[in-house]
N, C-alpha and C positions, 0 to 999 in steps of 0.2 A: 259228640253233638247231642243235645237233649232231644228227646222224641218230639216235644212240642215244637221246637224250631224246625225239626226235620219235616214235620207235617206242613208247616208253613211253606217250606221249599216246594213240596209237592203241589200245593195250590198255585204257587207262582209259576211253576213249570207248565202246568196245564193252561194257564192264561194265554200263552203264546199262540195256541191254536185258534184263539178268537181274533187275532189280529188280521186286518184286511190283507188280501192277497196282493193288492197293488204294491205292497212293499217290495215285490220282486223288481220293481223299477230301479231299485238300488243296485241291481246286479248287472248293469250294463257292461262293466269291465270287471272281471274276476282274475286276480293274480293267482295263478295255480302253482303251488310249490311242487306238485307232482305232475309230470307230463304224461297224460293219457292220450295225447294226440288231439289236435284241434278239429272238432267235427261241426263247428258252428256254421260253416258255409255249405254243408252237405245238402243235396237236393235230390228229389225223385222226379222223373219225367215219365208220365203215364201216356201210352199210345193206345187209344181205343180203336179197335177194328170193328166198326159198327155193322151189325147185321148177321153175325155168326160165321166166322171164318171156317172154311173147309180144311180141317187139320190133316185129313188123310191124304189130300193132294199137296199140302204144304210140306209135310214130312212123311215121305213114303216108307212104310216098313219093309225093308229089303228082304228080311228073313221069311216073310210070308207073301212075297210078291205075287205068286200065282193065285193065291186066294184073293188078294187085292184086285188083280186084273180081272178075275171072274166076276167080282162084284161091280166092277166099273169097266165094262168092255169098251165103251166109247169115249169116256173122259179120263181114262187112266193116263198117268205120266209114263212114257216109255222107259224101259230099263237100258236102252242103248241108243246110239245114233245122235244126231245133232240136237234133237229135242229131248234126249234122255235126262233123267234126274242127275243131280250133282251128288256124287258120293261124299257124304259128310266127313267120315273119318274111318278109314279101314282098320285102325287099331282098336276100335271098340269091340265089345263082345258081340256075338252073333245076334243076340236078342236086343241089341241097341243099334244095330246097323241101320242107318237112315239115309234116304235119298232126298235131298232138298229139291223143291220145285226149281226148274231151270231159271226162273226169274230171280231167285234169291242169291245171286252172285255176291251182292254186298254182304249178306249174312255169312256166306262162306268165308269171305275175307276177314270178318270180325271173329269168326270161330277160329280160324287159323292163327289169328293174333292173340288168342286167349282172352277175348273180350266179349264172348257170347256164350250163354248157357241155355240149353233147351230143356224145358220141363215137359215131360210127356203126360198126356191124359189129365189135364187140369179141368176141374169143375167144382161142383159142390153137391152135398147130399140132396137127393130128390130133385133132380134137374127140372126146372120149369122152362118149357120150350116156347113160351111167349116172349117176344122181343121186349115188350114193355115191362113185364114182371121180372124177367131175368136181368134186365139192365138195372132195375131198381134194387134187386138183390145184390148185385155186384157193387152198387153205389152205397148201400146201407150196411154192408158187411153181414148180411143174413144168408140163409140157405133156403131150400125149398120146403123145409119142415116147419119153420116158424119165423116170426118177425120180432123175436125177443130182443134183438139188438137195436130195435127202433125202426120207425117208418118215416119219420119227419126229419131225421138227421142222418148225415153220411159218415162213413168211417174216417174219411180224410178230415172232415170238420171236427169230429170228436177227438181224433188224435192231436190235431193242432191246438185245440183248446186246452188239452191237458199237458201237452209237452212243451208248448210255446206260449204259456199264459201271459208272460210279460211282454209278448209282441202283438197280442190281439188288438191293442189300441194304437199300434204304430201307423204311420202314414203310408205304408206299403202293404199290399195284400199278402196274406200268408199263402194264398193259392192263386194261380193264373190259369184261365181256361181259354182255349182257342178252338177253332174248327167247327163250332156249332153255335147257333143262335140261341139255343136253350140252355138256361143255367143248370149246371150239373148238381144234382141232389147230393152227390158225394161230398161236396165242399160245405154243406150246411152243418153248422155245429149244433149241439144240443141246446146251447144257451144263446149263441151268437151266430146269426146267419150271414153277416157281412164279412166273411173270412176270405173271400176270393173276389176276383173280378173277371168278367168275360169281355175280352177285347176283340172278339170276332167281328170282322167287317170294319175295323178301325185301323188307321195308320198309327202305330204306337208313337211315332215321332210327333204327330200332331194331336195326340189323344187329349192332352191337357187343354189345348186350345179349343178343340171341338166340344169337350164337355163344358168348359167355362163359358162358351159362347151361347149355350142354351138359354141362359138368362131366365128371368121370371121368378116370382116368389110362389111358394106353395100356398094353396088356398087356406084361408084362416079357419074355415069350417069344413069338416069332412063328414059327409052324410053317413048315417048308420044303415048301410045297405051293401049289396054285393059290389056296386060301383065304388062305394067308399073304401071297401077292402082293397080293390084293385088300385085305386088311387093312392092309398097308403103305401102299397107295394112299390108303385112307380116312384113315389117320393123317396122311399128308403133306398131304392136302387140308384137314384140320382145323387143322393147324399154319399153313398159308397163310392160312386164313380168320381165325384169331386174330391173325395178324401184320398183316393189312390192315384188319380190321373197324373199328378205332377211327378210322382216318383217313377211311374212307368215311362213317361216321356223323357225324363232326364236320363234314366238308365239306357233307353234306346239311343238317345243322342250321343251318350258317352261310350256306348258299347260298339263292338265291331264283330265282323266275321273273319275267319282265317282266309287269307287270299288263296291258299292252296286247296281249300275244301270246296269242291264243286257241287252245288245244289242244282238239281233239275228244276225246270220251270213247271212245278205242279203245286197243288194245294198243301199237301203234307210237308213237302220240302220247305215251302214258305213259312209254315207254322214253326217247324223246328229251327229254321234259320233265325226266326224272330226270337225264339226261346234262347238260343245260343247268344244272340246279341244282347238280350236283356240281362242274362247272367254275366256276360262280359262287362256290361255297364254297371254292375254292382247291385242289381235289384236283389233284395234279400228274401224274396218269396221262396217258400220251402218246397212246394209241390206244383208242378206244371202238368196240365192235361191238354193233349192234342188229339185229334181224331180224324179218321178217314172212313167214309161210308161206302156202301155198295156191296158188302160181303154177303148179302142175302141172295145167294146165287141159285135160285130155283130153276133158272134157265139161262142159256147163253154163257154158262161158265166157261165153255170153249166155243169156238165159232162153228166148227164142223167136226164130224166124226173122226177121231184119231189125231186131231190138231190140238196142240197145247195153247195156241193163241186164243185170246178171248178175254172176258171180263176179269176172271180170276188172275190171269197172267198180268194184266195191266195193273191191278191192285197190288199184287205182291211185288211187282217191279217198283212201284212208287214207294211202298213201305221199305223195301230193302235199300234202295238207293238213297232215300231220305235219311234213314237212320245211320247208314254208313257215313254219309256226308256230315251229319250232326256229330257223331263220335269223333271224326277227324278234326272237325272245327274246334270242339272244346279241348281235345288233346293238344292240338297245335297251340292253343292259347294257355296251356298249362292249367286248365280248369277241370280236366277229366277226372282227377282224383276225387272230386267233390260231386260227381254226378253219376247216378245209376238210373237206367230206364228199363221199362218193361212193356210188353205188348199184352193186351187181353181182349177177349171177345166174349159176348154174353153167352154163347154156346157154340158147339161145333155143328157138323153135318152128319147125316146118316152114312153108314158104310156103303150102302148100295145106291147107285145112280137112279134117277127118277124117270128116265126116258125122254126128258126134255133138254138134254145136254146140261143137266144141272143136278143139284142135290137138295134134299129137304132137311128140315131142322133136326139136329142131333143133340148129343149131350156133352161130350168132352172135346177139348181142343188143346194143342200145344201152347205153351207160353214161352216167349223169348225174353231173357234178361240180358241187358247189354250195358257196356261201359267198361272203363279201365279197371274199376275195383272188382268187377265180376270174375269169378273163378270159372273159366271156360270149360265146357264139357256138356255132357248129357246126364240128366237125372231121370231115373225111371227106365222102364223097358218098353219095347214096342207093344202096340195094342194087340189084343187077342181077337182076331177077326172071326174066330169060331163062335164068339158071343153073338155076332150079328146074324140072326136068323129071321125067318118069316114070322115066327111066334112073337118076337119082340120088336117087330117092325124094323129090322135090320139096324138096331142101335148097338153101339159099343158102350157098355154101361160101367165098366170098371174105372173108378176114379183113383188115380195114383196120388194126386196132389190136390188138396183143397186150395182154392185160390188164396184163401186167407193165410195158409201156411207160408206161402211165398212172401206175402206182404208183412206178416209178423216177423219173419226172419230179417227182412230189410229194415223194418222199423227199429229192431233191437240191435242186430249185428252190424248194421251200417249207420243208422242214425242215433243209436244209443239209448233208446227208450227203455225204461224199467218195466218189469212185469205188470205192475198195476196200470200203467198207461196202455199197454197192449190189451189187457183184459177190458179196459174201459172202451177201447176202440172197437173191439169185437171179441165175442166169446163163443165157443162151440157149444151152443145149447142142445144140439142134437145128441151129443154124448157127454155133456156136462164136463167138458175138459177145456183147459186153456190151450191156446195155440202156441204158447211158450213151450209146451211139452211136445210139440210136433214140428219144430223148426227144421229147416233144411241146412245142415251144417256146412255143406260144400258150396253154398251159393256165393259167398264173398271171399276173396283172396285173404289169406292170413295177414298180408301187409296192410289191408284196409279194414279188417274186422275189428270191432271194438274189443279192446283187451279185457279179458276176464278179470273182474274185480273193479273195473272202471264204471260199471253200471250198478247203481244202488237198487236193491230190492227193499222198498220201504212202504210203510203204511198199509200192510196187508190187512184185510178185514178181520182175520182171525186174531192178529196181534193187537188190534185196537181194543179187543174185548178182554185182553189179558191184563193182569195186575203187573205193573212194571216193578222190577227189583231195584232199579237204580234211579236216583233223582239227580238232576243236572242243575247246577247253579254256578254263578249267577246266569240268568237267562232272561233278557239279553246279556251278552258278555262283551268284553273288549279284547283282551289278549290271553285270558286263561279261563279254562273250564274246570269245574270240580264235579266229581261223581261221588255220591254217597249211597251206601246201602245198609239196610238193617240186617242183612244176611251175614253171619259170622264165618270166619275161616277162608275168606277170599284173598288169595295172595296177589292177584293182579288181573288185568284185563287186556284184551286186544281191542283196538278201536279203529274205526274208519270214519272219515268225514266226507260227505258228498255235497256237491253244490245242488242248486235247484233243478238241474237237468239230470241229476243222478250220476254225475261225473266225480270220480274220486279226486279229492284235493289234498288230503292228508291222512296218514295212518301211522300206527305204531303200537307198542306195548308199554304198559305202565304198571308199576307195583302199587299195591294198596297198603296204605299206612293208616292204621286205626279205622279201617273200612272206608277210607277216602282216597280217591285217585285224582291227581291233578294233571291236567293236560295243557301245555303251552301251545297256543296257536296265534302267534303275532302277525303272520303274513297274509291273513285272509282279508279280502275286501268286505265292505259292509254288505249285509244281506242275509237271506235265509239259507240255512244249511240243514243237513240231516246227519246226526251222529248215530253210528251203529256201534253198539257195545257187545262184545262177545266174551263169555266166560264159560269154559267147558262146553257143554252142549246147549247153552242158553245164549240166544241172540235177541237183542231188542233195539228199537230205533226211537230216536228223539228228535223233534224239530227244535232247532236252535237259531238264535238271531245274533249276528255279529254287528255291533254298533259302529 
């Protein structure tokens, strides 16, 4: 091929990057010649324990029980008797031996079934013990050192914008929130805020009717004032509600709950029961958020000295029974393979009790990951109570897991997101490192973890600035791709083709004839793909379009 024609090909190839991203709408059905597992229906369920859960009474460190009891002489969980803690797993190492709060019988059942993993000492660098600031940090994907991941968008929103761009304009919400009348900042995208809907206080079965009956047209003139700003917000929320309400109502009417899964009559159970029914009814939302408040237990954590009953017992009972019923519900309906849930709280409590039968704001807390795909067990070791001294206000300060490590692991190993999407969702600006390098490998069962090689690592900033050695043509293509290079002496290449979600759909090896490699790809559906070309130590990626 003449150099002049070769340069023309380079120009044609780069033009594809200017095409509108709406072309992803072509990818509604992709015929995959390689089976990497269907992950299109996978979902996350987030359970927010609002107020700062007391992790030390939730998971009691058995190996340092005497220290624990000395710090909490009146509110400690007994180590024996009818009110004693539940021994989690006697086969664990001594420094992992935990006693579950006696209210957590449901969690014990899930653990024994291999569907619950406990992460010890979860938090973030430079813990902010303000409820409002810490909640915003968890929502936005930041830590206590900076707001470099953004203050007006949430990690869930940014993730959904980048990983599900072809679904942003669908008639169903990418996220569903329940349990709070306040719209969760975490669902706000960097570009699009209407990615979720809050159906708190609504009957999902009549949601469409209720929204539709509001009636009335928006005012033709919006004043340029604070009132006008609020009015615009209300109008936008109403538009979002109308857009999503029909899909929610139809899914609720079509869905069901397992007849053998018994939900208690309380708020969290009702929320999770509704989530299960919406998923059963086919709602395609990707992230669900439910919440339960009351964990700010400065007082009345227990009723009387030496009694385990009280506010904390009631809350943990509700959480444990609701989550156990939810997992059984979705498993009974053969939906469990596609659902992973986790609990989180904005911070923990101090190691030392406060003299009011309660505890004050602390730093770290355990996180519970639950569901059929979860690899049951314990990650991390028991807290070091010798850290908690009068000099540091009785705080346990060692963080074993950044909350974003957990989320990054689930986003990639369970949902299949590539590195670039994770880094766009949140990045560890405190140490200038990607959370991809800090994943928790034991979190997801091998049977449910995304197969290595089925997630494309594409469009890295470093690579975008490099001169590519291969030109790909024709692009757009129909059934065949050609690769041409000016570099002499290349005998052949290995190639992989990924779809728009980073899922491997074709791969192989091809010889080079006169510096040209031809690849036949007749079985791909129309849409955008990514071609990864590897030769020796060189790997580069190209965006390609199948007509």
